[in-house]
C-alpha positions, 0 to 999 in steps of 0.5 A: 711196749707200743707207745698205744698199749702205754696210752690205753693203760693210763687211759684206763688207770685214769678212767679207774681214778675217776670213778674211785673219786667219784664215789669218794665225793658221793660217800662224803656228801652222804656223810654231811647229809647224815650229819646235818640230819643227825643235828636237827633230828629229835631235838627240840629248841630249848626254852627258859623261863622268864625266872631262869632268864633273869637268875642267869641276867642276875648271876652275870651282872654279879660277875661283872661287878667282882670283876669290876671291883678287882679291876680297882 
């Protein structure tokens, strides 16, 4: 096999690898884009009422008090 043929085969292999890399990187971009779209699509921001926030805050204060009491 002549050196020119070897170089031509190497160049062809490099071209195939570059095409495969391009396809894979494009697919990854599409997958990442789809993940972002899925996260935000159709989901509304959940809100808590003032009552619910107050109950959660009170429960947390209770947990902190218990934890403080157990340390003493």
